[in-house]
N, C-alpha and C positions, 0 to 999 in steps of 0.2 A: 434368265441369265444363268449360265452354268460354266463352271471351271473346265479347263481342259481335262480330258480323261486321264487319270493317273493310274498306272498298272503296276503290278508286282510280278517278278519272275518266279516261276514255280519253285525253283531251287532255294528261294529265300524262305519258304514256308516249310512246316514239318513234313517229313518224308512219309512216315508210316500212318497216313490217314487216307480215307477215301476222298473222292472228288467232292462229294457233298460237304464234308467237313473242311476241306482245303478252301473251297470257294466261300464257305461261311466265315472262315478265319480272315480271308481277304476283305470281305465286307465289314467285319467287326473292326479291322484295323484301318479302315477308311479308304480302301482302294476301289477303283471303278471297274477294273478288269484284271485278268490273270493271263500271263503269257505261258503257254505250254511248251515243254521241252521235248524234242525228239533228238536225243543225243546218240552217242555211240553205244550206250549200254543195251544189253539184250532186253532188259525190262522196258525201257522206253521205246525201243525199236518195235517191240511186240504190239504197242498200241496201234500201229498202222495196220495190223491184222485183226483188230477187234471185231467181234461179231456184231450183228445188227442190234442185238439186245444191249451189249456193252456200250455201244455208241448212244443208244436211246437212253441208257442210264445216265450218261454224261450230259446229254441234252436236258434231261429231267433235273439234274442237279443244278445246271445253269439257270433253268426257269425258276426253280424253287428259291434260289438265293438271289436272283436278280443280278448276278455278276457274270458277265460273258467272258468267253475266251476268244479274244479278237485277233490275237497274234500267236504265231508259232515260231519258236527258235529252232531251226532245223540245222543242228550242228553235227548230225550223223555223217555228213559228207566228209568230215575229217578222216573217218575210217574208210569210206568208199568215195574218194575224190573224183570229180569229173576230169581233172587234169592228169590222172594216172596214166602211166605208160602201158598198164595192163588192161587189155580190152575187157576182160572179165570183171575187173573192178569197176570200170566205167559203166558196164551193163548193170551192176549192182547199184551204182549211183542213180542211174536212170529209173530203175525199178523202185527205189526208195522215194524218188521224187514224185513219180506217178501216184504211189500210194499216199504220200503226204498231201498231194493236191486233192485226191479223192476224199481223204479223211477231213481235210479242211472244209471242203464244200459240204460234206455231210454234217459236220458239227456246227458250222456257221462261222468258222475262222476266216477273217477277211484277208490277212496278210501273212505270208510265209517269209520269214527273214532268212536269207541265204548268207552263209559265212564266206568271206572273200579269200578262201585258201585255194590256190590252184591244186596243190598237193599238200599233205601234212606230214606223213610218216615216211615218205620216200623222197629221193633226190629230186630237186627242181631241175627241169631240162628246158631248153629253149622252146620246145614244143608244148610245154605244160599249159601255158596260157591259152594257146589256140584250142587245145582239147577242152579246156575248161569253158571257153566261150561257146564251142560247139554243143557242149552238154546243156548249157544254159539256154541256148537257142531252141533246142528240142523241148526243154522243160517249159519254156515260154509258150510254145504252141499249145501244149496241154493245158497250162494254167489259164490262158486267155479264153479258151473254149469253156472252161469251168467257171469263169468269173472270179478267179482267185488271184490276188496281187502277189507278185514276187518282188522282194525288195532286198537289195544288196547291202550288206554291212561291211564297213571298213574294219579290218581286224588287227590283232596285235602282232601278227607275223609280217612278212615282207612282200606279200602279194598285193591284195587290195588293202593297202595300209592307209589310204587317204580317200577323201571324197573326190579329189582330182581324178584318181584312177577309177573309182566307181562310176563317175560320170562318163567315162569313156565307153563303158558298157551301156549305160542308159542312152547316150546319144547314138550309139551304134544300132541298138535294137529299135529305138524310136517307137516304143509301144506304151500305151497308157497302163499296161499290166506289168511293166517292169520299171521299178523306181528305186529310191534309196531309203534305207533305214539306218541313219548314221549313229555311231557310238561316240559320244563326245569324250568319254574316258579314254578310248583307244587313240583318238586324235591327240589328247594331252600326253599320253604315254609315249607317243612318237615325237613329242615336242613340236607339233605343227600348230599353225595359227588357226584356232577354232573358228574365229569370226570369218577369216578368209575362206576356209574350207567349206563351212556351212553356206556361205554366200554363193558358192559355185553351184549349189543344188537348189537354188530358189525355184519353187514350183514343182519340185520332184521329191520332197521329203514326206513320207507317209507315216513316219513314227520316229521316235528318238529314244535310243538307249542311254540311260543316265547312270554313271558310276564314277567313283573316284579311283585314281591310279597314281602311281609314281613310275618314273622311267625304269623299265626292267621288271615291273610288277603290275600287270594289267588286271589282276583279280584280287578280291578279298581285302581291298583297302577300305577301311571305314570312311563313311562320308565325313569330309572336313579334315581328313588326315593326309590327303594327297595333294596333287598339283592341278587337278582339273579346275579351270576357271569358270565355275558354274554361272556366276552372275553375267559374265561376258557372253557366254554361250546363250543364255536365255534372253539377253538383250538383243542379240543378233536374230534369234528366232522370232522375237516380238517384232523387230523391224521388218522381217520378211512375212509378217502376218501368218506365221505358222499357227495352226489351230487343230493339230492332230494329237494322237495319243503319245504320252510320255511314260516310259517304262523304267522303273528302278531295277537295275540288274544287280542282284546280290546273291551270295552263296552263304547261307548260314549253317550249312553242314549239320542240319537237324539239331541245332543248339536248343537247349531247354528255354532259352530267353528269346527265341526267334520272333515271337509275337511282339515283344517289347522293342526289339531291334528294328523290325520293319516299320512299326508305327512311328517310332522316333525318327527314323530315316525319312519317312514320308513327310513329316512335319518339317524337318530340316531342309529337304529339297523344296518344299512349297515356299518356305521363307526365301530361299535363293531365287525362286521363280518370281516372287513378288518384288524382290530387290531388282531383278533384271527387267521387270515390266511385262513379263509374259502373262502373268495373271495379276489381278488386283486383290487387295486384302478383302474388299467388299464381296467380290465374286467368290473367293474362297470360303468366306464366312457363310455366304448364302448357300453354297453347295453343301456345306457341312451340316446344315440344319436338317 
């Protein structure tokens, strides 16, 4: 008997440590996996060009700590969006995606979470969604051949802001390699019905982002201080027999108290999971031994 795998977002952990220490911290604070970030920064983008030795070092750190990196948050497409009107930017988006898929396959990452922004820093046009869809379609061809899952996240903006919209892509592509990685905090921030939205993705949810939010503020809201109805969300996931990874998405900004914050947050979320019936107290106690 084992609880659902509970992971922590890389940005919730100390910044200025190597991967061996970062994974060790995750294990010490009770997490089962870490989600790596490939965001817009040059530092994290550079990971996609790591040498064979650098990648081998990361695999070694994973093996030594027993904490895998099973998901990737690929938010770098905000800088180079698939929906851009600029062909050069769309080419950069595709190059990043190909590198991310190859990196994931090499490291053992199972799921690449894609942010549902058609464009981010440029005007939205009527054609933005079509270009975004075309880019995802090309990415899916590469990912499916590599055996890497692509999963679309509903975001805080006005593009893929709901599971309803995300499911349009899932149904359109109709591929086992393209699914949904919902963010329940973003649903709450948009004041959508979490139970109704999650229900639309039955059988297509491969992971869940968990965070607290308030309308107008989708990030850095401490757990328990926002409007996200965690118990209702976990109750709906339990009803749907969801049995996949749950990821605490947090930004601790290299706080000196980050270890205490993430451990307390994990305990708080697990209590809500128990209340919602997604896990049992007995399972959780067994897994913690």
